[in-house]
TIFIVO-451839 format. One record per residue (C-alpha): residue in one letter; x, y, z. Coordinates in Angstrom, 3 decimals, decimal comma. Layout:
// residues N
residu east north up
A X Y Z
...
// end
This chain:
// residues 808
residu east north up
M 159,349 105,472 84,802
L 156,091 106,052 87,145
T 157,292 109,460 88,243
N 157,289 110,337 84,807
Y 153,917 108,575 84,102
L 152,536 110,817 86,941
K 154,074 113,899 85,831
I 152,625 113,847 81,994
A 149,243 112,264 83,534
W 149,310 115,590 85,635
R 149,930 118,254 83,123
T 147,204 116,110 80,710
L 144,282 116,491 83,033
Q 145,506 120,205 83,868
K 145,442 121,177 80,112
Q 142,092 119,650 79,431
R 140,045 120,730 81,951
G 136,837 120,673 80,957
F 137,341 117,145 80,151
T 138,861 116,663 83,296
F 136,297 117,966 85,445
I 133,403 115,945 83,617
N 135,337 112,618 84,157
I 136,476 113,465 87,669
F 132,627 115,054 88,939
G 130,749 111,876 87,103
L 133,071 109,470 88,734
A 132,890 110,979 91,876
V 129,019 110,795 91,738
G 129,259 107,218 91,052
L 131,600 106,304 93,711
A 130,137 108,428 96,512
C 126,539 106,579 95,000
C 128,148 103,305 95,573
M 129,884 104,194 98,954
L 126,464 105,201 100,235
I 124,414 102,223 99,013
M 127,489 100,198 100,010
L 127,034 100,977 103,956
Y 123,234 100,531 103,580
V 123,731 97,703 102,172
L 126,206 96,167 104,737
D 124,264 97,755 107,939
E 121,370 95,302 106,636
L 123,133 92,370 106,034
S 124,980 92,916 109,439
Y 121,746 92,551 111,668
D 122,563 89,763 114,878
R 126,058 89,068 113,574
Y 127,198 90,558 116,617
N 125,650 87,862 118,315
A 128,546 85,381 119,585
K 126,733 82,198 118,507
A 124,644 83,817 115,558
D 125,793 80,891 113,350
R 123,862 78,540 115,856
I 121,116 80,369 116,867
Y 117,244 79,923 115,188
R 113,863 80,690 115,872
V 110,756 78,474 115,877
Q 108,142 79,680 113,052
S 104,439 78,790 112,804
D 102,590 77,889 109,621
I 98,955 77,483 110,488
K 95,968 77,174 108,451
F 92,518 76,796 109,505
G 89,024 78,130 109,196
G 89,924 79,822 106,169
N 92,654 81,470 107,064
D 96,714 80,841 106,364
M 98,607 82,562 109,176
H 102,295 82,158 108,959
F 103,536 83,687 112,769
A 107,024 84,285 113,969
V 105,661 82,905 117,871
S 105,064 79,226 118,540
P 103,574 77,591 121,511
D 104,780 78,390 124,909
P 105,711 74,458 125,250
V 108,120 74,190 122,210
G 111,216 75,745 123,862
P 111,181 73,564 127,116
T 110,142 70,635 125,011
L 112,865 70,711 122,313
K 115,575 71,016 124,971
K 114,183 68,312 127,297
D 113,641 65,648 124,057
Y 116,652 66,345 121,754
P 120,086 66,272 122,619
Q 120,914 68,483 120,070
V 119,550 71,571 121,555
E 121,798 72,999 123,988
Q 119,545 75,893 125,180
F 116,403 77,656 124,248
V 114,886 81,425 125,549
R 110,978 82,715 124,561
L 110,641 86,310 124,770
H 107,084 87,472 125,461
D 106,605 91,025 124,330
R 104,171 93,389 125,788
G 104,048 95,995 123,903
T 103,954 99,809 125,739
W 104,151 100,218 129,357
S 104,371 103,188 131,994
V 107,546 102,841 134,102
K 109,052 104,715 136,911
R 111,401 104,176 139,959
V 109,410 103,653 143,087
G 109,323 107,128 144,859
E 109,443 109,097 141,409
P 106,209 111,096 141,125
T 105,999 110,811 137,138
N 105,924 107,777 135,408
L 107,507 107,366 131,729
R 106,247 105,496 128,616
E 108,791 102,809 127,927
D 108,388 100,523 124,749
N 108,913 97,156 124,000
I 108,678 95,653 127,630
T 109,574 92,384 127,342
F 109,341 89,080 129,555
A 112,238 86,711 128,841
D 113,588 83,257 130,328
S 116,749 83,312 132,539
T 118,343 81,873 129,707
L 118,355 84,887 127,428
F 122,103 85,722 128,097
D 123,033 82,176 127,226
V 121,595 82,626 123,730
F 122,228 85,924 123,002
T 125,237 88,275 123,238
L 123,770 90,680 125,704
P 126,801 91,932 128,202
L 126,149 93,033 131,611
L 127,439 96,151 132,957
S 126,071 94,811 136,495
G 124,643 91,827 137,619
D 125,084 88,111 137,309
P 124,048 86,725 133,981
K 123,164 83,850 135,301
R 120,919 84,978 138,263
A 119,613 88,233 136,632
L 116,364 86,411 135,549
A 116,093 83,656 137,775
E 113,834 84,830 140,120
P 110,468 86,641 139,858
N 109,851 90,001 140,163
K 113,683 90,557 138,501
V 114,397 92,955 135,640
V 117,303 93,719 133,534
I 117,349 97,178 132,272
S 119,802 98,813 129,443
E 122,278 101,342 130,077
S 120,349 104,091 128,761
A 116,986 103,315 130,572
A 119,000 103,168 133,783
K 120,396 106,692 132,976
R 116,517 107,859 132,140
H 115,233 106,465 135,468
F 118,323 106,997 137,602
G 120,591 109,497 136,639
N 124,066 108,564 137,612
R 122,576 106,960 140,806
N 123,569 102,465 141,230
P 119,827 101,131 139,863
M 121,089 97,578 141,492
G 118,917 96,466 143,899
Q 116,546 99,601 143,061
P 112,373 98,554 142,871
M 110,797 99,858 139,742
L 106,931 100,423 138,999
F 105,884 98,650 135,733
D 102,370 99,605 134,346
G 100,819 101,029 137,335
N 100,775 97,918 139,637
R 103,648 95,663 139,565
T 106,927 95,983 140,941
F 110,337 94,896 140,056
T 113,740 95,243 141,558
V 116,605 95,632 138,889
S 118,486 92,840 138,935
G 121,151 93,799 136,036
V 122,215 96,412 133,739
M 123,296 95,587 129,909
Q 124,537 97,288 127,098
D 122,358 98,805 124,929
M 121,874 96,674 122,442
P 123,546 97,365 118,697
K 120,766 98,890 116,472
N 121,439 95,996 114,257
S 119,201 93,610 115,990
H 116,068 92,558 114,838
F 114,518 93,258 118,144
H 115,132 95,815 121,077
S 114,284 96,404 124,274
N 115,461 98,069 127,010
F 113,675 96,355 129,679
F 113,810 92,185 130,346
L 111,183 90,972 132,945
S 111,784 87,736 134,079
M 109,501 85,284 132,855
L 108,654 83,654 136,414
S 106,260 86,849 136,723
D 104,623 86,695 133,271
N 100,846 85,881 134,100
Y 100,218 83,369 131,312
P 98,484 80,262 131,041
W 101,115 78,172 130,280
G 101,146 74,911 128,332
Q 99,062 75,919 125,557
W 100,074 73,800 122,481
L 97,260 75,882 120,616
S 97,867 79,172 120,909
N 101,237 80,918 119,609
N 102,470 84,056 121,937
H 106,032 83,375 122,628
H 109,249 84,247 120,126
T 111,150 80,868 120,812
Y 114,524 80,922 119,913
I 116,920 77,654 119,986
L 120,627 77,015 120,201
L 121,657 74,147 118,614
K 125,269 72,516 119,017
P 127,917 72,453 116,871
G 127,360 70,129 114,034
T 123,757 69,852 114,076
D 122,092 70,141 110,891
P 119,078 72,435 111,381
V 117,119 71,140 108,551
A 117,484 67,504 109,789
F 116,406 68,732 113,146
A 113,905 70,317 111,871
K 111,866 67,130 110,907
N 111,295 66,471 114,388
F 108,488 68,721 114,403
D 106,109 66,743 113,210
T 106,691 64,136 115,882
I 106,229 66,941 118,405
I 103,247 67,760 117,010
E 101,393 64,167 117,114
K 103,197 63,848 120,138
Y 102,175 67,234 122,480
A 99,889 69,324 119,968
G 97,633 65,926 119,115
P 95,869 64,935 122,157
Q 95,706 68,532 123,720
A 93,378 69,245 120,468
L 91,464 66,175 121,013
Q 90,736 66,897 124,695
I 89,561 71,127 123,947
I 88,456 70,267 120,310
G 86,985 66,291 119,924
T 89,155 65,931 116,924
T 92,456 64,061 116,336
M 95,358 65,926 114,333
E 94,538 63,211 111,418
Q 91,085 64,509 111,325
F 92,362 68,083 111,588
R 94,310 67,835 108,369
K 91,667 65,664 106,298
A 89,509 68,819 107,225
G 91,625 70,885 104,932
N 93,641 72,614 107,715
Q 97,320 72,073 108,605
M 99,646 73,097 111,586
G 103,430 72,963 111,229
F 106,552 74,691 112,787
W 110,254 75,370 111,001
L 113,420 77,138 111,927
I 114,993 80,301 110,272
P 118,428 81,405 111,244
L 118,844 84,121 113,256
T 120,624 85,967 110,949
D 118,024 85,483 108,165
I 115,044 87,192 110,087
H 115,528 90,500 109,079
L 115,889 90,328 105,302
H 114,086 87,114 105,090
S 111,282 86,464 107,704
K 107,975 87,957 106,510
Q 105,911 86,329 109,351
Q 103,184 87,437 111,235
I 103,932 89,390 114,833
E 107,643 90,310 114,391
L 108,972 92,214 117,305
A 110,064 94,551 115,007
P 109,372 95,728 111,278
N 111,875 93,780 109,310
G 114,290 94,426 106,042
D 113,644 93,183 102,891
I 116,293 91,378 100,552
Q 114,732 92,547 97,624
Y 115,851 95,599 98,601
V 119,416 94,660 98,840
Y 119,362 93,222 95,749
I 117,630 95,787 93,878
F 120,019 98,826 95,760
S 123,509 96,608 95,081
A 122,109 96,554 91,405
V 121,745 100,365 91,257
A 124,909 101,187 92,697
L 126,744 98,310 90,367
F 124,659 100,300 87,361
I 125,615 103,726 88,739
L 129,205 103,002 89,019
I 129,447 101,087 85,424
I 127,504 104,146 83,922
A 130,131 106,573 85,515
C 132,706 103,890 83,791
I 131,008 104,264 80,479
N 131,509 107,784 80,842
F 135,038 107,750 81,100
M 135,727 105,196 78,312
N 133,455 107,389 75,880
L 134,905 110,721 76,504
A 138,624 109,060 75,815
T 137,656 107,252 72,958
A 135,394 110,146 71,447
R 138,951 112,761 71,872
S 141,274 109,769 70,367
A 141,380 112,022 67,132
N 142,679 114,792 70,119
R 145,388 112,263 71,054
A 146,064 110,824 67,735
K 148,838 112,410 66,983
E 150,537 112,398 70,312
V 150,292 108,580 69,957
G 151,966 108,718 66,521
V 154,848 110,247 67,723
R 155,387 108,599 70,742
K 155,750 105,721 68,488
V 158,360 107,358 65,937
M 160,274 108,027 69,204
G 160,733 104,495 70,124
S 157,831 104,526 72,588
E 156,415 100,655 72,907
R 152,837 100,034 73,034
Q 153,054 98,978 76,477
Q 154,751 101,621 77,729
L 151,427 104,088 76,139
V 149,033 101,568 77,744
G 150,819 102,321 80,923
Q 150,997 106,078 80,131
F 147,229 105,968 79,319
M 145,962 103,717 82,822
T 147,957 105,698 85,135
E 146,040 109,229 83,753
S 142,667 106,808 84,325
I 144,053 105,861 87,665
L 144,971 109,336 88,846
T 141,423 110,452 88,148
T 139,684 107,926 89,684
V 142,107 108,342 92,405
L 140,961 112,370 92,556
A 137,608 111,412 92,178
M 137,173 108,999 95,056
M 138,770 112,034 97,485
L 135,975 114,075 96,101
A 133,546 111,074 96,429
L 134,296 110,753 100,203
I 133,672 114,448 100,594
L 130,648 114,104 99,003
V 129,912 111,152 101,395
A 130,407 113,498 104,232
V 128,452 116,143 103,056
A 125,314 113,390 102,079
L 125,494 111,011 105,096
P 123,200 112,718 107,229
G 120,431 113,113 105,046
F 120,872 109,866 103,647
N 120,674 108,872 107,355
T 117,666 110,709 107,835
I 115,858 108,949 104,319
A 116,902 105,273 105,130
A 116,324 105,561 109,083
K 119,877 104,147 109,880
E 122,690 105,457 111,921
M 125,372 104,835 109,303
S 129,098 106,825 110,125
L 132,060 107,516 107,697
N 134,088 105,788 110,206
Q 132,472 102,315 109,398
L 134,256 102,996 105,449
V 137,778 103,069 107,238
S 137,129 100,276 109,727
P 139,927 97,351 109,219
Y 136,984 95,539 107,625
Y 136,342 97,707 104,788
L 139,605 99,669 104,321
P 141,242 97,255 101,741
L 137,933 97,375 99,268
L 138,220 101,485 99,630
I 142,061 101,557 98,760
S 141,161 98,820 95,927
L 137,988 100,584 94,795
P 139,521 103,551 92,924
I 142,352 101,041 91,209
V 140,039 98,517 90,081
V 137,493 101,053 88,756
G 140,638 102,975 87,186
L 141,591 99,863 85,527
L 138,061 99,089 84,231
A 137,114 102,404 83,156
G 140,758 102,871 81,339
S 141,323 99,281 80,005
Y 139,506 100,018 76,941
P 140,559 103,546 75,987
A 144,026 102,664 76,547
L 143,850 99,620 74,402
F 142,212 101,969 71,883
L 144,300 104,686 71,917
S 147,673 102,839 71,945
S 146,983 100,663 69,004
F 146,791 103,498 66,553
Q 149,090 102,974 63,811
P 152,009 106,102 63,417
I 152,061 106,555 59,973
T 148,270 106,374 59,238
V 147,804 108,935 62,321
L 150,436 111,386 60,593
K 149,223 111,427 57,393
G 145,800 112,113 59,210
K 143,536 109,427 57,619
I 142,194 108,059 60,911
N 138,620 108,005 61,241
V 137,139 108,288 65,059
S 133,796 109,852 64,001
F 130,762 109,374 66,007
K 129,132 107,217 63,455
S 132,344 104,655 63,329
V 132,643 103,833 67,169
G 129,790 101,189 67,625
L 131,302 100,564 71,199
R 130,414 103,731 72,023
S 127,112 103,840 71,123
G 126,051 100,489 72,757
L 127,344 102,090 75,811
V 125,160 105,040 75,291
V 122,319 102,799 75,072
F 123,342 101,044 78,078
Q 123,491 103,985 80,179
F 120,220 105,513 78,941
M 118,392 101,929 79,510
M 119,863 101,611 82,995
S 118,036 105,524 83,417
V 114,787 104,150 82,046
V 114,427 101,325 84,023
L 115,432 103,906 87,363
I 112,498 106,310 86,406
V 109,816 103,854 85,497
G 110,470 101,764 88,778
T 110,642 105,246 90,815
I 107,437 105,879 89,102
I 105,858 102,961 90,270
V 107,071 103,065 93,199
Y 105,429 106,206 94,024
R 101,942 105,173 92,747
Q 101,607 102,499 94,358
I 102,356 104,396 98,058
T 99,483 107,129 96,721
Y 97,671 104,308 96,076
I 98,115 103,007 99,457
Q 97,604 106,099 101,149
T 94,388 107,090 99,745
K 92,565 103,941 99,073
N 89,183 102,763 100,637
V 90,232 100,900 103,991
G 86,928 100,550 104,852
F 86,793 102,762 108,166
N 87,311 106,741 107,831
R 90,936 107,324 109,387
D 90,705 111,161 109,218
Q 90,787 113,390 112,058
V 91,121 110,515 114,727
M 93,329 110,874 117,709
T 94,695 107,752 119,791
V 95,205 108,510 123,100
H 97,968 105,679 124,562
G 98,520 103,871 127,494
V 94,486 104,562 128,798
Y 94,954 101,400 130,795
S 97,679 103,309 133,360
I 94,657 105,320 134,749
G 92,363 102,055 135,808
R 88,626 102,685 135,953
Q 88,795 106,184 135,341
A 89,137 106,141 131,473
E 85,678 106,438 131,375
T 85,776 109,223 133,088
F 88,646 110,401 130,733
K 86,674 109,399 127,510
Q 82,903 111,490 128,928
E 85,237 114,367 130,061
V 86,929 115,066 126,782
L 83,248 114,349 125,018
R 82,620 117,675 126,388
L 84,762 119,376 124,656
P 83,374 121,136 121,550
G 84,747 119,896 118,397
V 84,774 116,003 119,666
V 82,161 114,063 117,686
S 82,652 110,648 119,713
G 85,242 108,778 121,433
S 85,983 105,160 122,109
I 88,088 102,824 124,169
S 89,786 99,773 123,048
G 93,044 98,071 123,142
Y 92,270 96,664 119,361
L 92,613 99,258 116,352
P 92,807 98,598 112,049
T 96,495 99,906 112,489
P 99,688 98,138 113,754
S 98,250 97,306 117,315
S 98,073 93,517 119,595
R 96,159 90,720 118,328
N 93,893 88,061 119,747
D 93,067 85,154 118,049
N 90,117 83,016 118,511
A 88,904 79,379 116,842
Y 85,099 80,077 116,526
F 82,548 77,561 115,432
A 78,967 77,432 113,799
E 76,746 76,373 116,972
G 76,823 72,844 117,483
Q 80,087 70,898 117,781
A 83,251 71,438 116,849
D 83,626 70,621 113,567
M 86,842 71,925 111,802
N 84,484 72,174 108,468
K 82,184 74,517 110,687
G 85,222 76,619 112,015
V 87,139 79,961 111,390
S 89,861 81,274 113,051
M 89,633 84,692 113,256
Q 91,089 88,157 115,006
N 88,834 88,668 118,361
W 88,811 92,412 119,400
G 87,394 93,640 122,607
V 85,456 96,923 121,835
D 83,084 99,045 123,244
Y 79,699 100,482 122,460
D 81,103 103,877 120,374
Y 83,846 102,046 118,253
V 82,127 101,348 115,013
K 80,583 104,899 114,656
T 83,847 106,540 115,867
L 86,051 104,832 113,237
G 83,608 105,230 110,699
M 82,899 101,757 109,888
Q 79,848 100,760 107,427
L 77,471 98,221 108,791
V 75,824 95,902 105,760
K 74,025 93,888 107,757
G 72,044 94,017 111,331
R 72,800 96,647 114,016
D 75,946 98,027 116,035
F 76,012 97,454 119,929
S 73,803 99,397 121,893
R 72,770 100,362 125,687
D 69,551 99,593 124,858
F 69,789 95,994 124,520
G 71,098 94,032 127,961
S 71,823 90,922 126,005
D 74,579 92,608 123,673
S 77,360 91,377 126,366
S 76,869 88,164 124,654
G 76,345 89,834 120,869
I 79,114 89,463 118,352
I 79,802 91,788 115,386
L 81,176 89,940 112,346
N 83,078 91,066 109,180
E 82,217 90,105 105,637
A 85,257 87,491 105,587
A 84,333 85,800 108,471
V 80,744 85,325 107,358
N 82,009 83,792 103,936
V 83,671 81,110 105,942
L 81,148 79,994 108,336
G 78,502 79,799 105,553
F 75,841 81,625 106,756
K 73,586 82,819 104,315
D 71,448 84,953 106,657
P 73,880 85,008 109,605
I 71,827 87,548 111,518
G 70,639 85,680 114,743
K 73,042 82,895 114,162
R 75,316 81,425 117,179
V 78,770 81,032 116,787
W 80,576 79,895 119,720
R 84,628 79,544 121,239
F 86,294 77,983 124,367
D 86,339 80,455 126,866
D 89,500 78,909 128,776
S 93,011 77,064 128,259
Q 91,981 73,667 128,822
G 88,901 73,794 126,580
K 85,779 73,300 129,462
T 83,969 76,065 129,248
R 82,520 77,517 126,273
K 81,148 80,777 125,464
T 78,346 81,257 122,994
F 77,287 84,595 120,588
T 74,547 85,425 118,910
I 75,266 87,598 115,738
I 73,602 90,808 116,113
G 75,783 92,869 112,937
I 77,754 92,367 110,045
V 80,322 94,609 109,197
K 82,056 95,918 106,016
N 85,399 94,471 105,390
F 87,920 96,854 106,346
H 91,848 95,881 106,269
F 93,539 96,139 109,562
E 96,635 94,805 108,594
S 99,063 95,539 105,859
L 97,775 95,894 102,053
R 100,284 93,220 101,282
R 97,361 90,623 102,808
N 93,799 89,888 102,068
I 91,581 91,160 104,694
G 90,761 88,223 107,186
S 88,124 86,874 109,462
L 87,374 89,637 112,297
S 85,091 89,614 115,293
L 84,393 92,414 117,866
V 82,679 91,367 120,994
L 81,904 93,913 123,639
D 84,841 94,160 126,622
S 86,415 96,312 129,052
N 89,644 96,407 127,178
S 91,208 99,969 127,959
G 94,444 99,968 126,048
A 93,693 103,136 124,006
A 91,261 105,665 123,602
S 89,926 107,005 120,140
F 88,220 110,376 119,780
R 87,072 111,544 116,245
L 87,071 115,440 116,017
S 85,592 117,863 114,088
S 87,565 120,991 115,171
A 89,013 123,319 112,131
N 91,501 124,443 115,410
V 93,095 120,942 116,243
P 95,966 122,370 118,247
V 93,968 124,156 120,711
L 91,567 120,946 120,632
M 94,609 118,779 121,419
K 96,126 120,936 124,491
Q 92,232 120,746 126,204
I 92,590 116,917 125,720
E 95,789 116,901 127,254
A 94,801 119,011 130,134
K 91,775 116,525 130,858
W 94,541 113,683 130,731
K 96,683 115,999 133,501
Q 93,626 116,647 135,799
I 92,605 112,777 135,817
A 96,153 111,279 135,606
P 99,033 113,776 136,768
D 101,546 111,194 137,250
Q 101,158 109,336 133,473
P 102,493 110,988 130,396
F 100,496 112,168 127,930
S 100,877 110,374 124,349
Y 98,873 110,610 120,975
Q 98,977 109,809 117,639
F 96,322 110,795 114,729
M 95,354 107,435 113,041
D 96,409 108,152 109,235
A 99,873 108,634 110,941
S 99,958 105,382 112,475
F 98,310 103,692 109,094
D 101,498 105,568 107,206
N 103,568 104,263 109,153
M 102,883 100,612 108,273
Y 104,320 101,601 104,802
R 107,185 104,132 105,892
A 109,864 101,225 104,902
E 107,997 101,682 101,312
Q 107,928 105,457 101,718
R 111,799 105,077 102,425
I 112,609 103,452 99,396
G 111,042 105,428 96,828
T 112,444 108,591 98,382
I 116,026 106,449 98,161
A 115,179 105,409 94,606
L 114,017 108,952 93,420
T 117,911 110,066 94,665
F 119,422 107,902 93,034
A 117,625 107,569 89,669
A 118,054 111,832 89,559
L 121,613 110,952 90,021
A 122,312 108,153 87,414
I 120,875 110,233 85,250
L 122,817 113,261 85,777
I 125,698 110,927 85,281
A 124,455 109,868 82,197
C 123,758 113,633 81,102
L 127,617 114,563 81,873
G 128,875 111,665 79,430
L 126,168 112,668 76,845
F 126,845 116,359 77,236
G 131,018 115,269 76,944
L 130,077 113,562 73,804
A 127,904 116,557 72,156
A 130,946 118,958 72,895
F 133,417 116,565 70,880
M 131,189 115,527 67,842
A 130,403 119,393 67,509
E 133,899 119,754 67,421
Q 134,685 117,182 65,068
R 132,023 118,334 62,610
T 133,356 122,299 62,519
K 134,026 122,037 59,174
E 131,147 120,053 57,920
I 128,523 122,660 59,915
G 130,991 125,477 58,236
V 129,882 124,080 54,886
R 126,286 123,304 55,479
K 125,617 126,983 56,628
V 127,648 128,697 53,798
L 125,073 126,391 51,639
G 122,067 127,575 53,309
A 121,253 124,988 56,007
S 119,277 126,429 58,910
V 120,237 126,529 62,549
G 117,552 124,245 63,115
S 118,416 121,732 60,552
I 121,679 121,672 61,787
I 120,659 121,157 65,281
G 118,727 118,270 64,209
L 121,590 117,128 62,305
L 123,691 116,925 65,140
S 120,978 115,594 67,752
K 119,294 112,976 65,772
D 122,208 110,087 66,290
F 121,939 111,063 69,900
L 117,939 110,535 69,964
K 118,301 107,011 67,511
L 120,233 105,672 70,677
V 118,232 106,883 73,415
L 114,865 105,577 71,515
V 116,937 102,022 71,204
A 117,142 102,381 75,168
I 113,758 102,890 75,608
V 112,708 99,838 73,542
I 114,849 97,462 75,836
A 114,560 99,216 79,358
S 110,281 99,090 78,896
P 110,290 95,175 79,472
L 113,044 94,813 81,858
A 111,455 97,342 84,000
W 107,847 96,001 83,796
Y 109,278 92,414 84,780
A 111,314 93,964 88,020
M 108,303 96,126 88,904
S 105,976 93,673 88,429
Q 107,896 91,168 90,520
W 107,845 94,181 93,673
L 104,112 94,096 93,277
K 103,773 90,933 94,072
D 104,192 91,612 97,668
F 101,309 93,289 97,678
A 97,731 91,797 98,043
Y 96,215 94,918 96,819
K 98,119 97,210 93,966
I 97,934 99,150 90,985
D 98,036 98,267 87,913
I 101,421 99,068 85,533
E 99,906 100,940 82,686
W 101,392 101,687 79,414
W 101,616 105,360 80,255
I 104,273 104,824 82,633
F 106,409 103,403 79,849
A 105,264 106,623 77,925
L 106,276 109,205 80,436
A 109,235 107,320 81,292
G 110,664 107,398 77,432
L 109,360 111,059 77,002
L 111,380 112,065 79,977
A 114,668 109,844 79,048
I 114,258 111,780 75,444
S 113,706 115,636 77,085
I 116,775 115,185 79,468
A 118,886 113,645 76,274
L 117,408 116,571 74,184
L 118,541 119,308 76,507
T 121,730 117,617 77,289
V 122,879 117,958 73,849
S 120,993 120,916 72,169
F 123,165 123,013 74,580
Q 126,418 122,132 72,006
S 124,381 121,519 68,993
I 122,742 125,293 69,289
K 126,036 126,605 70,214
A 127,863 124,652 67,172
A 124,993 125,845 64,766
L 125,357 129,215 65,489
M 129,263 129,480 64,935
N 130,184 131,762 62,491
P 131,357 129,954 59,334
V 133,939 132,216 58,575
K 135,986 131,219 61,755
S 135,754 127,429 60,724
L 136,870 127,564 57,397
R 139,133 130,472 56,803
S 142,045 127,771 57,377
E 140,679 125,819 54,393
// end
């Protein structure tokens, strides 16, 4: 029986090649989109699950409200981990990570340094908490002594080639020697942090024991059976017991007074496997994903697949008149309804199996480009792994059953007497379900069009918004700290080059860079109501000028004023929190050591206009600039029209001064854009899948228009004989579809508005959703529908009426 079904199904598909092509290609594109998005979603959901103890690992996060700032940190005070392990038996182990950014690295004896990112200090318990297999070395001892380093397999190959790195010395940051004590496998890509170098925490030059400073990413491993929610309630006790006395000692206030002044300090736990998609804290070890995009793309995959299935159902029911007599004859010859259902379902499943084969080819072709857009390294092998293979096999069967169920039941329900008498009516207007399905298709297409327009407008707004400083033609040379006292010499040499307007050396830039927070108080006692928590940047005399910042009061730092070593420039946000009406000349102070024994007082000499130094998702916070010899990077403002030549000249100056150090640079506008790379990727992906969804919907509309024209051939012939024009016939055939598209636009507009309003909530600075966006999306949908339908309408309208009426 099954063999017979398959033979008939195959012959039917061959006989109706146009119908078969539209169905198979539409389903194939839908399935390919679904599989690509499924790979993306599964990759996002897999982060950190490679850890054997992932279900028991949690990160301690900090939420602090002080001095007008709400700060939500992924880091916590350095004593949190050891204290939890000491005081609470529920904690099996802890590990702290202290990210030190980018350093120059080489093996001792090698003439040239390499620039290495994500240099990380870690406790010796690193391998007790995380699953990071060592290829060489003892995980218990690898980081248990000072000046030891565990390197990744790829780093070992970069620095040592085929030689054994174990026991070999390496030079970090130009003057710090560490001995290789272990080689680990490269960290998986689906980890929320990455490092090729883990240095022993015992060698980190850090003032330990600071309960009021947040600089370490702290992870705890809870014992089996521990309720993390109940355990997190202990943090209030820890703050009172440990942070409270330190606050009283340093700033002379109790935690009760601290809270009465409107301030807050708290810790909470986030599961390791939730960090990548659910954490929106500041100072993450790497940019995270967003669960919203997982939900959005999962919905898009489902909708595209539904649109493809709708095409199948619409085309199958639209062709029912052509197969009605076949059903009638089969029933007269004794076929039962279940046999007819089985026949039609076999055709449906065979179509989806063929579509799946084509879809796999499309995925294989598209995956490299999709990986580039999504910044992933997914492979087709993931789909045929034992975990996903059952899903891959069942997908065409499930889709075939879902897409073919209604046509099978619809076609098999025809009564043979009615059919053979030719009385069955399956006109376009009589099938309400088919109209509803067309509305759904274009409703989802309009939602995707609106979403894509808004995403791209928001990205454009971010890239073109006045951020309060001039990032154009500013080049940043990284790793200037590696040349020590020669940093100023390098700056002066570059300034002599034609085309270089100005230059500055600083470790802090208004793009993703290091962060340094301090509490400042108005002159007098440490009054919680007169304090402000702000970022504190050490800069040089030329910083404000080089970055094109605008002073609204006072003056810039000047070498003509020796007192500027104790001068400070605040931004407008900091002045507002401090409450100064006339800030110039006022004094503020901060603690100058971790024990709160010494203070440093500054005189306000200038107020800089607010500028964005973090993502536009956040409001502008308080910021201070002070003179300091921080040589993290050198920034130069260029005016040359021939930038490539000037870049070579700057590199030549670097090589003269630091021949053993790598020359690394980036333009500031590119660094700024990197903060929104995720949104750019999402916009590109959204545009791609919106176009594909519209393509699939148009395929179905094209097929429907063809069958509608076929059914109304004689009507068109009669109308033409009676004098109807080609235009009136085109309008007659198109208006039914246009009505459905208009209904889809009306339904889609509020849905799209709500969805995109939710997405824009993540941005403190965002565009307005204007009416013309929906008008444009509607116009595009109508234009696409008209172009699709018009081809068949024009073809039918131009047909010779003699041919369609000669059998009458």
